[in-house]
N, C-alpha and C positions, 0 to 999 in steps of 0.2 A: 403546708400549715396555711389555715384560715383567718387573714385579719381585717376586720372590718374598720373602714374607717366614716365617721358621721359622714353626710354630704355636709355640713354647715359647716366643718372644718375643714374643707377642700378650698373653701375660696373661690370657688367653680360655678355655685350656682345662683341663682337671681333671689330677689327676696321673695318674688312672685312664687318661686318654685320652691323655696324652703316652706312658704307659709302653705301651700297645696300639701305638702307631704306633711306637714305639722296638724294639718287640718284647722286650719284658722277660720274664723268666721268669715272675715272679710272675704276668701276668697268663695264663699258657697252659692253667691247669688250667680256666679259665672258657671257653675258645674252643675251636674245632674246629681253625683253622688261622688263621695270622697272613695278612694282604690281601698277598699279594705273586701273579703271573700263573703263578709256577711252580706253587702250591699249589694252582691250582685243578685241577690232573690229580688228584690224591687226593680233591679234592671231588667232580667231575665221577664219578669211580669211586664213591666211598661213596654218591653220591645215586641212581646207577643201581640200588642195590642195594633203594631204598625205592620200594615199590608204589604207584603213584598210579592213581584213576582217570581217564587222560587224555582219555578220550571224553566222559566229562560234563562236565569241563574246558571241552573245546572246545565243545560243546552249549551248555553255558552264557554262553560267552564271545560266541559267535553271536547267542545271542537276547541278549542286555544291546544287543550292539551293532546291531542291525539295523536300526533308524529313523536311524543316524547314515552320513555319508559317507564310510570308511575309503578307506583308501590301499591302492593295491595291495601294498605292502610288507605294511601293518598285516593285511590279508587272509592274506596270505601265513604270514605269523607265525603266525596264530591257528590256522591249519591244520596248518603244523608241531608243532604242541604235541602230535600224535595221536603223535608219531614217540620215540622211547627215545633218537634222538640229540640230541633236542632239548632245551635247558635254558633257564631264566630268569633273570634278572637284574632285582631288585625294589627300588622305591623306594613311598614312601608319602607321605601327609599328608593335613592335615585340607581340607575344601573351602572355603578361605578366599574372600574376594569377589576377583575380578578378579587370580587365583592369589596375593593376598596379598603377603607379604615375598618378596624375590627369591633366598630361598633354595629357596624351592617351585620355582624355574625349576632353581635349579642341580642340585638333586637328580636332577631327568628328564634333564638335561643329562649328569651323572656317570654314571647309567644309561646312556643309550647308548653311550655314549663307553667303558664297560666293554667292553661287549657288541661294540663296534667292535675292542676290544683282543683279546677272546678269539677272534674270530673268526679273528682273523689269528696269534693262538696254535695255536688247535686247530681247524684247517680241516675235520678230518673229523665235528665237532659245530656243530648251529646255535645261536645263543642270541638269546632274545628279550625285549627290554627292556619291563616290565611298570610301569604305574601303578596301583598299590591305591589307590581311592579310599574314604578315612575316613567313609565317609556314615553309619555310626552312632552317630558322636559326637555328645554334646548340650551342649558346651558353647559354647553361640551367641556369646558373648561373646567368645569368641577368636578367631570367623571373621566377626563382621559389621562391620569395618569396614577401612579402608584409608587409610593415611600415604603424599600425595601432594604434592609441592613446600612442605611446611610446612603443609599442610590434613588434618584428618582426615575421613573422609567414613563415615557410618554407615548401616546398614541397622536399622530399626528397627521391628520386626514383634513382637506376641502371641504367638506361636506358642513352641510350645514340644516338646522331645523329640530324638529323633534330626533332624539338621540337614538329611540327605539329602531327606528326605521334605517338609521345607516349602515350600510354594506360594510363586510369584514376583508374585502379585496386586498387592503391595506395593512391588513395586522399581523403578519408574519414576523416583523422585524420586532414586535413589541415582546411576543414568544421567545427570539431569537437572542434578544435582550435576556429577557427574564433566567432563560437557560443557565448564561454565563455567570449571573447573580446567584441561582441556586446552586449550581454546580453538580457535579456527578455524586449521587449518592441516594439512598432507596428511599428516602420521603421526598427527596425534590426529582426524583423520576417521578413518582405516584401524581404531585403537582402536575410536575409538568404533561403528562397524559392526562390528567382530568382537564385542563384549559386547553389543551389541543381538541379533546372530544367536542369541547363546548365552542370554541370560537373558530375552527374549522370546518366543523361539521354544519354550521347555519351560514344562513343567509344574510342577518340584520344582528346588532346587538341585543333586542329584545328576547330574540329565540336564542342567542349564545347564553344572554343572563338565565333565560329560567330553565335552558339544560343543566348550567351550574349548580343554581341554586338547588333544583331537584335532586341531583347526584349527592349534593352533602346534605339533603334533610329530607328526603322523601321517608325515608323510613320510618320517619316519626309523625308520617299522614300530614306533613304540610301539603297544603293545596295553594298554587301558584295563579294569580290572575292580574290580567292587563286590562284596566280600564279605557283604554283605547278600545274601544268595539261599538259597532253601529246598533248592535240590539240592543246592549247594556244602554247606551246615549239615548237612544229612541225614550227610555221609559224617564229619561229626565228633562225631557223637553220643556214640559210646563216651567221648570225655574230655568232654563234657558230662555227661555222668552221672556219671563219675567225680571230678569238681568239686563236682557240684551236689549229689548225694546220696551221699557219701562224704567230700568233703574230702579228694582227693585227690594234689592238688598244693602244697598249703599247705606240708605237712614238705619236701620235697625243694628247692624255692624257698628256702624260709628257711635250710636247710642250706648251698644255695649260696652264700645272700647274708649270713650269719653266718661264713663261711670269707672271704668277698670283701672284708666290714668291718674284717678282722683288718690290713688295708693300703690299703682302699680306702673312698670314703664312695658307700653303696649309694643309688641312684636312686631306685627305686619303691618304694611301701608294699605289703605283702603283706597280702593278705586269705585269710579261709577257703575262700569263693566268689568265684570268679573272673569272674561273669555277670551281664549287667544284663539284666532283662525289658524288650521292649519291647511295647509298646502304643499307642494313639492319642495323640498326643501327650505321650507320657512315656518317658522310660528311666531305669527303676530300680533301684538293686542290688539283688541276690536276697541278702538278710541271713537267711533261714531255708530250710531242704530244701523243693523243690517235689517233686508226684511224678513216676514214672518215667514213666504216662502220658503226661503233660502234656509231659515232655519229648519225647518218641518221635510226639504228635501235634503239637507247634507247634516245631519246631525252629527256625523260622524268626523266631519270639518272643525267642528267646535270642538275646545279643550279648556277646562275648567284651571283657572288658579289656585295661587296656595290656599285662599281662602273660599272659594266653592268646592275644591276638590273633595273636603270633609263632607258635606252634604250629600254630596253626589255619592261616595262612598257607603255612606249611610241609609243612602234612598236604595239602593240596589243590592244591599248586602243585611243577614240577619244578625247584626253584630250589637256586639255588646258593650267592647272594649277595643280601645285603639292604645297601641303601646309604641312609644317615641321616645326621641330624646329634649332634653331643656327648652329646645326653640318649637318644636313641635307643639307641646304641651301649650307653650304660652299661645302660640297663634290659635288654638284650638279654643281656647279661654275667652278668645275674644267672638267668639260665633253663638254664645250661648242663644239669644237672643234669636238669631236667624233659624234656629233649630225649633223655637218654638213656634215662630210663624209659619214655616212650613210642616209643621205637627209633626217632625220627626226624631226621634227617641235622642237624646244625647247621649252619645256613650260612656262609659267609667276611662277615665284616662290615668294611664300607667305610666309611669316614668321607667324608661328602659335601663336595664342593670348596666354595671358599670365594673370594670375587673383590670386589674395590672399583674402580670406573671413578672415574679422577681425569682431569679434560680438563687439557689444556696451561696455560688461566690458572692452574688452581687447584694446577697441579705448579709453576707459576714463582714464586707467591706463597707457597707454602709453602716452597722452596728459597730467597729472597728473605730470609725470616727467620730464615733460617740453621739450616732444619731437613733432614733426609734422609728418604725416605720410610719406612724402619726406625723413626721415631719416632712413625708414626702413633698406636702403640698406647699412648704415653706417657701417664701423665695428666696434670691440665691442672695440679698441681703440676711436675711435671716438666719440662714444655714450659717453663713459667714460670722454673725456673731454667735451665735449658739457653739460653734465650733471654739472659736475663740475663748469664750465663756468655760469652757470644757476642758480645753488644752495648756493653755496658757501658764507661764511658770509663774509671773507674775500674778498678784491679788488684783484683778481689774473687776471683778463681780461686787458691787454696792450692795447687793439685797439685803445682808446681814446689817449693812448699816442703815439701812430703807426701814428695816423694821425696829430696830433698835432705836429710830426718829419717831415711830410712830408711838411706841412707847413712851418716850418723854412727853410728846403732846398729849398723849391719851390722859398723863398723870398732872399734866398741868390742866388740862380741862375739869379734871373732876374735883379741882380744888373749888370751882365755883357753879352756880345754878344758874349763873345771867346767861339767858338763851344767846341773846344778841354778843357777849363775850363768845362764848363756846362756838358760835358762828365763825367770829372772826378767827380762832385759835384752828378750826378747821381748813380756813382758806388759806393761813400762814403755813400748814402743814403742806397743803397742797404743792404749794408754789415751793417750798423747799423740797419737795418729792421730785417734782418736774426738774430742779436745780442737780439733784443726782443725777437722773436719767442722762441731761447733758454731759454731766462729768463723766457717768460711764461709756457712752459714746466715744468721747473721746479719747478716753483712755482705750478704748478697743482699737481705735485708729493708729 
């Protein structure tokens, strides 16, 4: 059984995201198009005018994937990126162990599904699902563990710097621990075999993650890209110089963020320089200008931060949509003016799908307690209150009494045409209803 719960009922999403999903006009200045299938027609037309070097892109993808067993569909998708009728839909994520949280998988599935929908809607074009590996990320503590069946398994290593370059020499203990948790059965053995092929047969975390994601999704034509590539970064060199030498993005991003802050919370902190410098075991934020010569000679040592990575991605890919979580969509929305400044089409932003799997036993128990599936996102206090109101032997609900009280006050208000007196009656009613709510809280306790 499938059951959908509206985003606003989860109480998990910000006002910005809810307004974006509801196509609120307050959000319109910060995006290009709202995420509807019909709007992709305009997005495709705009992206066609943006010249990208498709030959370099295809060459890099072939090089990065040459030692991996790609499916026929993935190979064809890479080749198709040469043609100006092919466009990409991209998602990305950190290199989480064993794919990490379940939304790692949701994001890729959402990307593949959208490509299939676009293919049906626009059959004269080809749409390629792309997974962008965040191999340059340095926040190891965010990706070095997994929670499974109530247990936390961690990869402990002394390595530092960009996580994609970390070797896997000390990874066997993590697999051994995972074997104990999964136990010995058919599906568990399949997973262990999958993970061993990924983490034991490759020299670093980036290649292991590529192997893992490719095995899971190659049959759907997924293409995997690592942005940490010299040939790709050379193309972005003008923007590197503009940011590092001239602080050329801080003003436009700050202005856009200030406008956004009039109605919403701003997601990402803005810096004058938005690049890190990569070196052996290090990824350090650039705090002062480096020379133009150093940028030209070593572009591969420069890594864009969370605010410049979207521009880098859209600069080198024929991309029309980015699929991300709430935080990702929120910081992309800070960047509309930066995209306009660089004459890069701003992609359509699509919130990733979310799902929760509940087996029949769990659902039966939940409903036996008097709850509905829509109650899943209630707080603990709200769940306790609903349970007590449903199961208490004593009559502790005052809802009927409140309705009777409302009828009484409506009757009193109908006896006068004095608007001032009617307002006074309404105010007194609200006061009494609040008192009833307080009494009910005490009865529940």
